[in-house]
Biopython code that builds the backbone (N, CA, C, O; Angstrom):
import numpy as np
from Bio.PDB.StructureBuilder import StructureBuilder

atoms = [
    (1, "MET", "N", (20.606, 161.397, 95.567)),
    (1, "MET", "CA", (20.513, 162.082, 96.928)),
    (1, "MET", "C", (19.361, 162.583, 97.227)),
    (1, "MET", "O", (18.628, 162.789, 96.260)),
    (2, "ALA", "N", (18.891, 162.892, 98.425)),
    (2, "ALA", "CA", (17.542, 163.216, 98.694)),
    (2, "ALA", "C", (17.767, 164.969, 99.046)),
    (2, "ALA", "O", (18.632, 165.628, 99.622)),
    (3, "ARG", "N", (16.702, 165.214, 98.471)),
    (3, "ARG", "CA", (16.527, 166.970, 98.718)),
    (3, "ARG", "C", (16.390, 167.208, 100.129)),
    (3, "ARG", "O", (15.687, 166.413, 100.753)),
    (4, "PRO", "N", (16.944, 168.175, 100.753)),
    (4, "PRO", "CA", (16.439, 168.389, 102.081)),
    (4, "PRO", "C", (14.933, 168.634, 102.336)),
    (4, "PRO", "O", (14.487, 168.233, 103.411)),
    (5, "GLY", "N", (14.226, 169.156, 101.595)),
    (5, "GLY", "CA", (12.599, 169.484, 101.863)),
    (5, "GLY", "C", (12.125, 168.111, 101.834)),
    (5, "GLY", "O", (11.068, 167.858, 102.412)),
    (6, "SER", "N", (12.852, 167.071, 101.161)),
    (6, "SER", "CA", (12.077, 166.016, 101.216)),
    (6, "SER", "C", (12.178, 164.858, 102.408)),
    (6, "SER", "O", (11.380, 163.935, 102.574)),
    (7, "LEU", "N", (13.326, 165.138, 103.166)),
    (7, "LEU", "CA", (13.332, 164.595, 104.524)),
    (7, "LEU", "C", (12.484, 164.850, 105.671)),
    (7, "LEU", "O", (12.869, 165.910, 106.166)),
    (8, "ARG", "N", (11.444, 164.340, 106.370)),
    (8, "ARG", "CA", (10.458, 164.644, 107.256)),
    (8, "ARG", "C", (11.140, 163.723, 108.599)),
    (8, "ARG", "O", (11.303, 162.514, 108.761)),
    (9, "PRO", "N", (11.407, 164.784, 109.351)),
    (9, "PRO", "CA", (11.838, 164.378, 110.445)),
    (9, "PRO", "C", (10.801, 163.653, 111.472)),
    (9, "PRO", "O", (9.700, 164.197, 111.558)),
    (10, "GLY", "N", (10.991, 162.664, 112.143)),
    (10, "GLY", "CA", (9.897, 162.049, 113.205)),
    (10, "GLY", "C", (10.171, 160.842, 113.408)),
    (10, "GLY", "O", (10.784, 160.245, 112.523)),
    (11, "PRO", "N", (9.813, 160.175, 114.575)),
    (11, "PRO", "CA", (9.956, 158.783, 114.895)),
    (11, "PRO", "C", (9.734, 157.929, 113.900)),
    (11, "PRO", "O", (8.804, 158.116, 113.116)),
    (12, "PHE", "N", (10.560, 156.881, 113.804)),
    (12, "PHE", "CA", (10.765, 155.610, 112.634)),
    (12, "PHE", "C", (10.275, 156.563, 111.139)),
    (12, "PHE", "O", (9.352, 156.177, 110.422)),
    (13, "SER", "N", (10.882, 157.531, 110.925)),
    (13, "SER", "CA", (10.711, 158.171, 109.505)),
    (13, "SER", "C", (11.788, 157.442, 108.964)),
    (13, "SER", "O", (12.922, 157.343, 109.433)),
    (14, "TYR", "N", (11.130, 156.718, 107.475)),
    (14, "TYR", "CA", (12.079, 155.972, 106.697)),
    (14, "TYR", "C", (12.426, 156.666, 105.579)),
    (14, "TYR", "O", (12.824, 155.973, 104.642)),
    (15, "ALA", "N", (12.379, 158.021, 105.395)),
    (15, "ALA", "CA", (12.718, 158.858, 104.476)),
    (15, "ALA", "C", (14.172, 158.611, 104.163)),
    (15, "ALA", "O", (14.557, 158.818, 103.012)),
    (16, "LEU", "N", (15.022, 158.182, 105.092)),
    (16, "LEU", "CA", (16.338, 157.754, 105.027)),
    (16, "LEU", "C", (16.178, 156.371, 105.429)),
    (16, "LEU", "O", (15.195, 156.079, 106.110)),
    (17, "LYS", "N", (17.347, 155.132, 104.966)),
    (17, "LYS", "CA", (17.307, 153.793, 105.226)),
    (17, "LYS", "C", (17.920, 153.915, 106.809)),
    (17, "LYS", "O", (18.742, 154.686, 107.305)),
    (18, "PRO", "N", (17.225, 152.926, 107.297)),
    (18, "PRO", "CA", (18.107, 152.785, 108.867)),
    (18, "PRO", "C", (19.561, 152.542, 108.602)),
    (18, "PRO", "O", (20.081, 151.834, 107.739)),
    (19, "LYS", "N", (20.125, 153.319, 109.574)),
    (19, "LYS", "CA", (21.508, 153.315, 109.631)),
    (19, "LYS", "C", (22.080, 152.417, 110.760)),
    (19, "LYS", "O", (21.355, 152.005, 111.665)),
    (20, "GLU", "N", (23.261, 152.157, 110.689)),
    (20, "GLU", "CA", (23.838, 150.812, 111.483)),
    (20, "GLU", "C", (25.055, 151.443, 112.303)),
    (20, "GLU", "O", (25.942, 152.026, 111.679)),
    (21, "LEU", "N", (25.110, 151.331, 113.703)),
    (21, "LEU", "CA", (26.192, 151.624, 114.642)),
    (21, "LEU", "C", (26.757, 150.478, 114.543)),
    (21, "LEU", "O", (26.096, 149.511, 114.922)),
    (22, "ASN", "N", (28.015, 150.267, 114.055)),
    (22, "ASN", "CA", (28.920, 148.951, 113.947)),
    (22, "ASN", "C", (29.457, 148.819, 115.140)),
    (22, "ASN", "O", (29.593, 149.674, 116.016)),
    (23, "THR", "N", (29.847, 147.368, 115.133)),
    (23, "THR", "CA", (30.573, 147.068, 116.339)),
    (23, "THR", "C", (31.797, 147.404, 116.852)),
    (23, "THR", "O", (32.254, 147.086, 117.950)),
    (24, "GLY", "N", (32.408, 148.211, 115.803)),
    (24, "GLY", "CA", (33.837, 148.809, 116.266)),
    (24, "GLY", "C", (33.373, 150.093, 117.140)),
    (24, "GLY", "O", (34.204, 150.478, 117.962)),
    (25, "LEU", "N", (32.231, 150.756, 117.069)),
    (25, "LEU", "CA", (31.928, 151.992, 117.719)),
    (25, "LEU", "C", (31.098, 151.379, 118.976)),
    (25, "LEU", "O", (30.998, 152.153, 119.929)),
    (26, "VAL", "N", (30.594, 150.321, 119.095)),
    (26, "VAL", "CA", (29.955, 149.877, 120.319)),
    (26, "VAL", "C", (30.949, 149.357, 121.298)),
    (26, "VAL", "O", (30.782, 149.664, 122.478)),
    (27, "ARG", "N", (32.071, 148.529, 120.930)),
    (27, "ARG", "CA", (32.906, 147.778, 121.644)),
    (27, "ARG", "C", (33.806, 148.879, 122.536)),
    (27, "ARG", "O", (34.438, 149.858, 122.141)),
    (28, "GLY", "N", (33.612, 148.304, 123.998)),
    (28, "GLY", "CA", (34.377, 149.095, 124.902)),
    (28, "GLY", "C", (33.326, 150.340, 125.606)),
    (28, "GLY", "O", (33.593, 150.860, 126.690)),
    (29, "VAL", "N", (32.318, 150.639, 124.929)),
    (29, "VAL", "CA", (31.527, 151.553, 125.379)),
    (29, "VAL", "C", (31.185, 151.417, 127.033)),
    (29, "VAL", "O", (31.020, 152.450, 127.682)),
    (30, "ASP", "N", (31.101, 150.288, 127.586)),
    (30, "ASP", "CA", (30.733, 149.839, 128.909)),
    (30, "ASP", "C", (31.932, 149.932, 129.665)),
    (30, "ASP", "O", (31.691, 149.822, 130.867)),
    (31, "GLN", "N", (33.440, 150.136, 129.339)),
    (31, "GLN", "CA", (34.156, 150.298, 129.869)),
    (31, "GLN", "C", (35.118, 151.596, 130.012)),
    (31, "GLN", "O", (36.013, 151.655, 130.855)),
    (32, "ASN", "N", (34.830, 152.619, 129.096)),
    (32, "ASN", "CA", (35.179, 153.720, 128.946)),
    (32, "ASN", "C", (34.151, 155.027, 128.625)),
    (32, "ASN", "O", (33.434, 155.010, 127.625)),
    (33, "SER", "N", (34.153, 155.891, 129.349)),
    (33, "SER", "CA", (32.919, 156.901, 129.254)),
    (33, "SER", "C", (33.310, 157.796, 127.821)),
    (33, "SER", "O", (32.454, 158.290, 127.088)),
    (34, "HIS", "N", (34.503, 157.869, 127.640)),
    (34, "HIS", "CA", (34.996, 158.504, 126.498)),
    (34, "HIS", "C", (34.653, 157.629, 125.171)),
    (34, "HIS", "O", (34.292, 158.283, 124.193)),
    (35, "ARG", "N", (34.711, 156.572, 125.071)),
    (35, "ARG", "CA", (34.142, 155.624, 123.974)),
    (35, "ARG", "C", (32.853, 155.670, 123.761)),
    (35, "ARG", "O", (32.296, 155.568, 122.667)),
    (36, "ALA", "N", (32.152, 155.890, 125.243)),
    (36, "ALA", "CA", (30.545, 155.960, 124.826)),
    (36, "ALA", "C", (30.170, 157.106, 124.104)),
    (36, "ALA", "O", (29.347, 156.967, 123.200)),
    (37, "ALA", "N", (30.628, 158.199, 124.347)),
    (37, "ALA", "CA", (30.724, 159.421, 123.962)),
    (37, "ALA", "C", (30.271, 159.493, 122.200)),
    (37, "ALA", "O", (29.140, 159.920, 121.970)),
    (38, "THR", "N", (30.749, 159.269, 121.543)),
    (38, "THR", "CA", (30.830, 159.036, 119.853)),
    (38, "THR", "C", (29.323, 158.539, 119.749)),
    (38, "THR", "O", (28.426, 159.284, 119.353)),
    (39, "PRO", "N", (29.091, 157.055, 120.186)),
    (39, "PRO", "CA", (28.012, 156.414, 119.688)),
    (39, "PRO", "C", (26.417, 157.187, 120.240)),
    (39, "PRO", "O", (25.408, 157.511, 119.613)),
    (40, "SER", "N", (26.784, 157.272, 121.654)),
    (40, "SER", "CA", (25.634, 158.076, 122.232)),
    (40, "SER", "C", (25.252, 159.387, 121.414)),
    (40, "SER", "O", (24.071, 159.516, 121.094)),
    (41, "GLU", "N", (26.211, 160.414, 121.037)),
    (41, "GLU", "CA", (25.674, 161.375, 120.194)),
    (41, "GLU", "C", (25.411, 161.226, 118.707)),
    (41, "GLU", "O", (24.812, 162.104, 118.087)),
    (42, "LEU", "N", (25.871, 160.080, 118.115)),
    (42, "LEU", "CA", (25.411, 159.560, 116.876)),
    (42, "LEU", "C", (23.583, 159.091, 117.112)),
    (42, "LEU", "O", (22.677, 159.323, 116.312)),
    (43, "LEU", "N", (23.500, 158.574, 118.103)),
    (43, "LEU", "CA", (21.785, 157.897, 118.421)),
    (43, "LEU", "C", (21.336, 159.004, 118.529)),
    (43, "LEU", "O", (20.264, 159.185, 117.951)),
    (44, "GLU", "N", (21.952, 160.200, 119.302)),
    (44, "GLU", "CA", (21.139, 161.448, 119.533)),
    (44, "GLU", "C", (20.685, 162.123, 118.107)),
    (44, "GLU", "O", (19.554, 162.454, 117.750)),
    (45, "LEU", "N", (21.924, 162.217, 117.412)),
    (45, "LEU", "CA", (21.536, 163.094, 116.130)),
    (45, "LEU", "C", (20.393, 162.258, 115.103)),
    (45, "LEU", "O", (19.502, 162.826, 114.472)),
    (46, "ALA", "N", (20.660, 160.770, 115.108)),
    (46, "ALA", "CA", (19.908, 160.163, 114.107)),
    (46, "ALA", "C", (18.546, 160.418, 114.773)),
    (46, "ALA", "O", (17.703, 160.737, 113.934)),
    (47, "LYS", "N", (18.107, 160.376, 115.960)),
    (47, "LYS", "CA", (16.732, 160.743, 116.705)),
    (47, "LYS", "C", (16.343, 161.827, 116.435)),
    (47, "LYS", "O", (15.140, 162.013, 116.247)),
    (48, "ASP", "N", (17.196, 162.773, 116.348)),
    (48, "ASP", "CA", (16.527, 164.329, 116.013)),
    (48, "ASP", "C", (16.372, 164.266, 114.258)),
    (48, "ASP", "O", (15.667, 165.095, 113.683)),
    (49, "LEU", "N", (16.923, 163.463, 113.696)),
    (49, "LEU", "CA", (16.776, 163.554, 112.168)),
    (49, "LEU", "C", (15.711, 162.728, 111.780)),
    (49, "LEU", "O", (15.262, 162.863, 110.642)),
    (50, "GLY", "N", (15.134, 161.718, 112.704)),
    (50, "GLY", "CA", (14.043, 161.092, 112.656)),
    (50, "GLY", "C", (14.678, 159.505, 111.799)),
    (50, "GLY", "O", (13.868, 158.759, 111.248)),
    (51, "VAL", "N", (15.898, 159.250, 111.809)),
    (51, "VAL", "CA", (16.704, 158.125, 111.087)),
    (51, "VAL", "C", (16.333, 156.806, 111.985)),
    (51, "VAL", "O", (16.619, 156.893, 113.179)),
    (52, "ALA", "N", (15.981, 156.103, 111.720)),
    (52, "ALA", "CA", (16.123, 154.555, 112.778)),
    (52, "ALA", "C", (17.666, 153.886, 112.734)),
    (52, "ALA", "O", (18.343, 153.646, 111.734)),
    (53, "VAL", "N", (17.921, 153.717, 113.823)),
    (53, "VAL", "CA", (19.336, 152.973, 114.067)),
    (53, "VAL", "C", (19.494, 151.535, 114.670)),
    (53, "VAL", "O", (18.996, 151.171, 115.736)),
    (54, "ILE", "N", (20.302, 150.730, 113.786)),
    (54, "ILE", "CA", (20.464, 149.667, 114.482)),
    (54, "ILE", "C", (21.959, 149.649, 115.229)),
    (54, "ILE", "O", (23.012, 150.066, 114.746)),
    (55, "VAL", "N", (21.780, 149.126, 116.378)),
    (55, "VAL", "CA", (23.177, 149.160, 116.894)),
    (55, "VAL", "C", (23.850, 147.421, 116.900)),
    (55, "VAL", "O", (23.312, 146.495, 117.508)),
    (56, "GLU", "N", (24.789, 147.336, 116.289)),
    (56, "GLU", "CA", (25.326, 145.932, 116.388)),
    (56, "GLU", "C", (26.458, 145.449, 117.465)),
    (56, "GLU", "O", (27.200, 146.227, 118.065)),
    (57, "GLY", "N", (26.459, 144.560, 117.551)),
    (57, "GLY", "CA", (27.622, 144.118, 118.357)),
    (57, "GLY", "C", (27.259, 144.044, 119.980)),
    (57, "GLY", "O", (28.143, 143.980, 120.835)),
    (58, "VAL", "N", (26.203, 144.057, 120.208)),
    (58, "VAL", "CA", (25.578, 144.609, 121.724)),
    (58, "VAL", "C", (25.990, 143.083, 122.369)),
    (58, "VAL", "O", (25.204, 142.146, 122.234)),
    (59, "GLU", "N", (27.142, 142.933, 123.002)),
    (59, "GLU", "CA", (27.383, 141.687, 123.745)),
    (59, "GLU", "C", (27.360, 141.694, 125.193)),
    (59, "GLU", "O", (27.744, 140.654, 125.729)),
    (60, "THR", "N", (26.925, 142.814, 126.069)),
    (60, "THR", "CA", (26.902, 142.795, 127.487)),
    (60, "THR", "C", (25.730, 143.367, 127.794)),
    (60, "THR", "O", (25.281, 144.196, 127.002)),
    (61, "GLU", "N", (25.043, 143.068, 128.918)),
    (61, "GLU", "CA", (24.052, 144.214, 129.413)),
    (61, "GLU", "C", (24.224, 145.646, 129.560)),
    (61, "GLU", "O", (23.376, 146.530, 129.442)),
    (62, "GLU", "N", (25.614, 145.744, 129.872)),
    (62, "GLU", "CA", (25.965, 147.153, 130.053)),
    (62, "GLU", "C", (25.859, 147.925, 128.892)),
    (62, "GLU", "O", (25.325, 149.033, 128.934)),
    (63, "GLN", "N", (26.381, 147.381, 127.706)),
    (63, "GLN", "CA", (26.238, 147.978, 126.670)),
    (63, "GLN", "C", (25.043, 148.117, 126.212)),
    (63, "GLN", "O", (24.918, 149.132, 125.526)),
    (64, "TRP", "N", (23.864, 147.316, 126.359)),
    (64, "TRP", "CA", (22.528, 147.604, 125.904)),
    (64, "TRP", "C", (22.041, 148.721, 126.727)),
    (64, "TRP", "O", (21.516, 149.701, 126.199)),
    (65, "TRP", "N", (22.170, 148.630, 127.812)),
    (65, "TRP", "CA", (21.606, 149.655, 128.859)),
    (65, "TRP", "C", (22.355, 151.324, 128.278)),
    (65, "TRP", "O", (21.648, 152.332, 128.264)),
    (66, "LEU", "N", (23.722, 151.357, 127.873)),
    (66, "LEU", "CA", (24.242, 152.473, 127.415)),
    (66, "LEU", "C", (23.627, 152.965, 126.289)),
    (66, "LEU", "O", (23.176, 154.107, 126.379)),
    (67, "LEU", "N", (23.475, 152.254, 125.030)),
    (67, "LEU", "CA", (23.322, 152.413, 123.733)),
    (67, "LEU", "C", (21.843, 151.990, 123.551)),
    (67, "LEU", "O", (21.039, 152.857, 123.208)),
    (68, "GLY", "N", (21.498, 150.930, 123.722)),
    (68, "GLY", "CA", (20.252, 150.066, 123.314)),
    (68, "GLY", "C", (18.867, 150.918, 123.343)),
    (68, "GLY", "O", (17.998, 150.929, 122.471)),
    (69, "LEU", "N", (18.894, 151.765, 124.811)),
    (69, "LEU", "CA", (17.692, 152.181, 124.896)),
    (69, "LEU", "C", (17.527, 153.482, 124.087)),
    (69, "LEU", "O", (16.542, 154.189, 124.302)),
    (70, "ASP", "N", (18.396, 153.809, 123.218)),
    (70, "ASP", "CA", (18.144, 155.253, 122.386)),
    (70, "ASP", "C", (17.881, 154.383, 121.049)),
    (70, "ASP", "O", (16.996, 154.781, 120.290)),
    (71, "ALA", "N", (18.608, 153.208, 120.722)),
    (71, "ALA", "CA", (18.176, 152.844, 119.551)),
    (71, "ALA", "C", (16.960, 152.090, 119.094)),
    (71, "ALA", "O", (16.357, 151.485, 119.979)),
    (72, "ASP", "N", (16.466, 152.015, 117.797)),
    (72, "ASP", "CA", (15.162, 151.415, 117.367)),
    (72, "ASP", "C", (15.556, 149.674, 117.360)),
    (72, "ASP", "O", (14.729, 148.824, 117.690)),
    (73, "PHE", "N", (16.671, 149.418, 117.013)),
    (73, "PHE", "CA", (16.843, 148.050, 116.746)),
    (73, "PHE", "C", (18.293, 147.708, 117.196)),
    (73, "PHE", "O", (19.170, 148.567, 117.112)),
    (74, "ALA", "N", (18.601, 146.237, 117.759)),
    (74, "ALA", "CA", (19.956, 146.029, 118.263)),
    (74, "ALA", "C", (20.108, 144.539, 118.183)),
    (74, "ALA", "O", (19.251, 143.709, 118.487)),
    (75, "GLN", "N", (21.439, 144.292, 117.686)),
    (75, "GLN", "CA", (21.520, 142.761, 117.619)),
    (75, "GLN", "C", (22.800, 142.482, 118.134)),
    (75, "GLN", "O", (23.567, 143.442, 118.222)),
    (76, "GLY", "N", (23.191, 141.387, 118.489)),
    (76, "GLY", "CA", (24.524, 140.772, 119.271)),
    (76, "GLY", "C", (24.566, 139.792, 120.013)),
    (76, "GLY", "O", (23.538, 139.115, 120.061)),
    (77, "TYR", "N", (25.525, 139.446, 120.690)),
    (77, "TYR", "CA", (25.405, 138.092, 121.383)),
    (77, "TYR", "C", (24.603, 138.007, 122.633)),
    (77, "TYR", "O", (24.347, 136.990, 123.277)),
    (78, "PHE", "N", (24.227, 139.298, 122.888)),
    (78, "PHE", "CA", (23.995, 139.602, 124.157)),
    (78, "PHE", "C", (22.020, 139.114, 123.885)),
    (78, "PHE", "O", (21.236, 138.968, 124.822)),
    (79, "PHE", "N", (21.734, 138.992, 122.727)),
    (79, "PHE", "CA", (20.520, 138.667, 122.699)),
    (79, "PHE", "C", (20.491, 137.057, 122.027)),
    (79, "PHE", "O", (19.756, 136.187, 122.493)),
    (80, "ALA", "N", (21.250, 136.867, 121.066)),
    (80, "ALA", "CA", (21.371, 135.354, 120.612)),
    (80, "ALA", "C", (22.804, 135.104, 120.117)),
    (80, "ALA", "O", (23.541, 136.066, 119.901)),
    (81, "ARG", "N", (23.195, 133.925, 119.944)),
    (81, "ARG", "CA", (24.235, 133.809, 119.191)),
    (81, "ARG", "C", (23.850, 133.525, 118.033)),
    (81, "ARG", "O", (22.722, 133.083, 117.818)),
    (82, "PRO", "N", (25.074, 133.820, 116.746)),
    (82, "PRO", "CA", (24.358, 133.321, 115.355)),
    (82, "PRO", "C", (24.384, 131.804, 115.097)),
    (82, "PRO", "O", (25.248, 130.978, 115.388)),
    (83, "ALA", "N", (23.196, 131.662, 114.469)),
    (83, "ALA", "CA", (22.703, 130.299, 113.970)),
    (83, "ALA", "C", (22.632, 130.062, 112.606)),
    (83, "ALA", "O", (22.484, 131.003, 111.825)),
    (84, "PHE", "N", (22.734, 128.734, 112.170)),
    (84, "PHE", "CA", (22.262, 128.629, 110.880)),
    (84, "PHE", "C", (20.901, 128.100, 110.975)),
    (84, "PHE", "O", (20.443, 127.384, 111.865)),
    (85, "LEU", "N", (20.228, 128.626, 109.768)),
    (85, "LEU", "CA", (18.829, 127.722, 109.740)),
    (85, "LEU", "C", (18.966, 126.310, 109.448)),
    (85, "LEU", "O", (19.896, 125.802, 108.822)),
    (86, "PRO", "N", (17.701, 125.556, 110.082)),
    (86, "PRO", "CA", (17.771, 124.384, 109.889)),
    (86, "PRO", "C", (17.594, 123.969, 108.530)),
    (86, "PRO", "O", (17.084, 124.763, 107.739)),
    (87, "PRO", "N", (17.922, 122.911, 108.183)),
    (87, "PRO", "CA", (17.785, 122.269, 106.606)),
    (87, "PRO", "C", (16.392, 121.959, 106.117)),
    (87, "PRO", "O", (15.697, 121.281, 106.875)),
    (88, "THR", "N", (15.919, 122.317, 105.063)),
    (88, "THR", "CA", (14.495, 122.408, 104.753)),
    (88, "THR", "C", (13.849, 121.181, 104.770)),
    (88, "THR", "O", (14.387, 120.418, 103.967)),
    (89, "LEU", "N", (13.101, 120.779, 105.242)),
    (89, "LEU", "CA", (12.384, 119.629, 105.215)),
    (89, "LEU", "C", (11.668, 119.052, 103.798)),
    (89, "LEU", "O", (10.858, 119.702, 103.137)),
    (90, "THR", "N", (12.063, 117.910, 103.525)),
    (90, "THR", "CA", (11.413, 117.744, 102.180)),
    (90, "THR", "C", (9.968, 116.531, 102.038)),
    (90, "THR", "O", (9.858, 115.794, 103.018)),
    (91, "SER", "N", (9.454, 116.432, 101.479)),
    (91, "SER", "CA", (8.564, 115.268, 101.849)),
    (91, "SER", "C", (8.718, 114.473, 100.816)),
    (91, "SER", "O", (9.128, 114.742, 99.687)),
    (92, "ALA", "N", (8.231, 113.096, 101.443)),
    (92, "ALA", "CA", (8.822, 112.036, 100.673)),
    (92, "ALA", "C", (8.124, 111.488, 99.627)),
    (92, "ALA", "O", (8.620, 110.580, 98.961)),
]
sb = StructureBuilder()
sb.init_structure("model")
sb.init_model(0)
sb.init_chain("A")
sb.init_seg("    ")
for serial, (resi, resn, name, xyz) in enumerate(atoms, 1):
    if name == "N":
        sb.init_residue(resn, " ", resi, " ")
    sb.init_atom(name, np.array(xyz, "f"), 0.0, 1.0, " ", f" {name:<3s}", serial, name[0])
structure = sb.get_structure()
């Protein structure tokens, strides 16, 4: 556990590992302002502490506009569908 004096706030401070805002918190934020309040406050708190945040499960443009602008990273169907890596090519 980190000691309080060892945490240095600032943009992209990685004294703490990046934290994930999972899909359960992201789902429905574009349809209900009450559902958007919690993730928005968590993003603001993380920013104040200098902790990077990955927003997971971004599926619509509205979700991206509501949450993604305050996040450091984002992932979800809005950006790309999951895909397998192509098989490794072997030399003959």
